C-alpha positions in Angstrom: 52.3 241.1 133.0 51.3 238.0 135.1 49.4 240.1 137.7 45.8 241.2 137.4 47.1 244.7 137.5 49.4 244.1 134.6 46.6 242.6 132.5 44.1 245.5 133.4 46.6 248.1 132.4 47.2 246.4 129.2 43.4 246.0 128.3 42.9 249.6 129.5 45.8 250.6 127.1 44.2 248.8 124.1 40.8 250.3 124.8 42.5 253.8 125.2 44.3 253.3 121.9 41.3 252.3 120.0 39.3 255.3 121.2 42.1 257.6 120.3 42.3 256.2 116.8 38.4 256.7 116.5 38.6 260.2 117.6 41.6 261.1 115.6 39.8 259.6 112.3 36.8 261.5 113.2 38.9 264.7 113.4 41.1 264.2 110.7 38.4 263.9 108.1 37.1 267.4 109.1 40.5 269.0 108.2 40.6 266.9 105.0 37.2 267.9 103.8 38.6 271.1 102.4 40.9 269.1 99.9 38.2 266.6 99.4 35.5 269.0 98.6 37.7 270.6 95.9 38.8 267.4 94.5 35.4 265.9 94.1 33.4 269.0 94.0 31.1 268.1 96.9 28.1 270.0 98.1 27.5 270.8 101.7 25.1 267.8 101.9 27.8 265.2 100.3 30.5 266.6 102.7 28.2 265.8 105.5 27.7 262.3 104.3 31.3 261.5 103.8 32.1 262.9 107.3 29.4 261.1 109.0 29.9 257.8 107.3 32.2 256.7 110.3 29.2 256.8 112.6 27.2 254.5 110.2 30.1 252.3 110.2 30.4 252.1 113.9 26.8 251.2 114.4 26.8 248.4 111.4 30.1 247.2 113.2 28.7 246.8 116.4 25.7 244.7 115.3 27.7 242.8 112.8 30.4 242.0 115.4 28.0 240.7 118.1 26.8 238.3 115.6 30.1 237.3 114.4 31.4 236.8 117.8 28.4 234.5 118.6 28.9 232.5 115.3 32.8 232.3 114.9 34.2 233.6 118.1 36.2 236.4 119.4 39.5 235.6 118.1 38.2 235.1 114.5 36.0 238.4 114.8 38.9 240.5 116.0 40.9 239.2 112.9 38.0 239.8 110.6 37.6 243.3 111.8 41.1 244.2 111.3 41.0 242.9 107.7 37.8 245.0 107.1 39.8 248.0 108.5 42.6 247.5 106.2 40.1 247.1 103.2 38.4 250.4 104.2 41.8 252.3 104.6 43.0 251.1 101.2 39.5 251.8 99.6 39.7 255.4 101.2 42.8 256.2 99.9 42.1 254.8 96.4 38.4 256.2 96.3 37.6 257.7 92.8 34.6 259.4 94.1 32.5 260.7 97.0 30.2 257.6 97.2 33.1 255.2 97.2 35.1 257.4 99.8 31.8 257.2 102.0 31.4 253.5 101.5 35.2 252.9 102.2 34.8 254.9 105.5 31.9 252.8 106.6 34.1 249.7 106.2 36.9 251.4 108.0 34.8 252.3 110.9 33.2 248.8 111.3 36.0 247.9 113.7 35.6 250.8 115.9 33.9 248.7 118.7 36.7 245.8 118.3 38.3 247.0 121.3 35.2 245.9 123.4 35.9 242.3 122.1 39.5 242.7 122.7 38.8 243.8 126.1 36.6 240.6 126.8 39.0 238.4 124.8 42.3 239.3 126.4 41.4 238.6 130.0 39.6 235.2 129.1 42.6 234.1 127.3 45.0 235.0 130.1 43.1 232.7 132.6 40.9 235.5 134.2 37.2 236.2 133.3 35.8 239.6 132.7 33.8 239.2 136.0 36.9 238.7 137.8 38.6 241.7 136.4 35.5 243.9 137.0 35.4 242.8 140.6 38.9 243.7 140.9 38.0 247.2 139.6 35.2 247.5 142.0 37.2 246.4 144.7 40.3 248.4 144.0 42.3 245.6 144.9 45.2 244.9 142.3 47.2 242.5 143.8 47.6 239.2 142.2 
């Protein structure tokens, strides 16, 4: 993968997987709400809050990630976001009630926009800037 096309395919693949996982997580909660509602005795309003917590997390993650990238750099931000995701996933699995489940889902969703930083970080560490890859996309010239 030493060509720009290889790097572009890799970066696009990472972004696609991140988008797929976000969509999968959003979809899976609606199927799980039937069991969650019965286990926690949730009202319709509480079900909506548990399901929409991922959207709140995505917004908070975008704001926090921008700040983190400016302060500690992209690599550390991506590592931090991965750790936050793991904590959110564990918290979702061990949540004793609906409030803790919604909070854990907020934490799990904070990494949703991490693919943006991976997209910017991968090309720069490979010796190509984001602008060079964007120019390649615009020109349609995928030669090295």
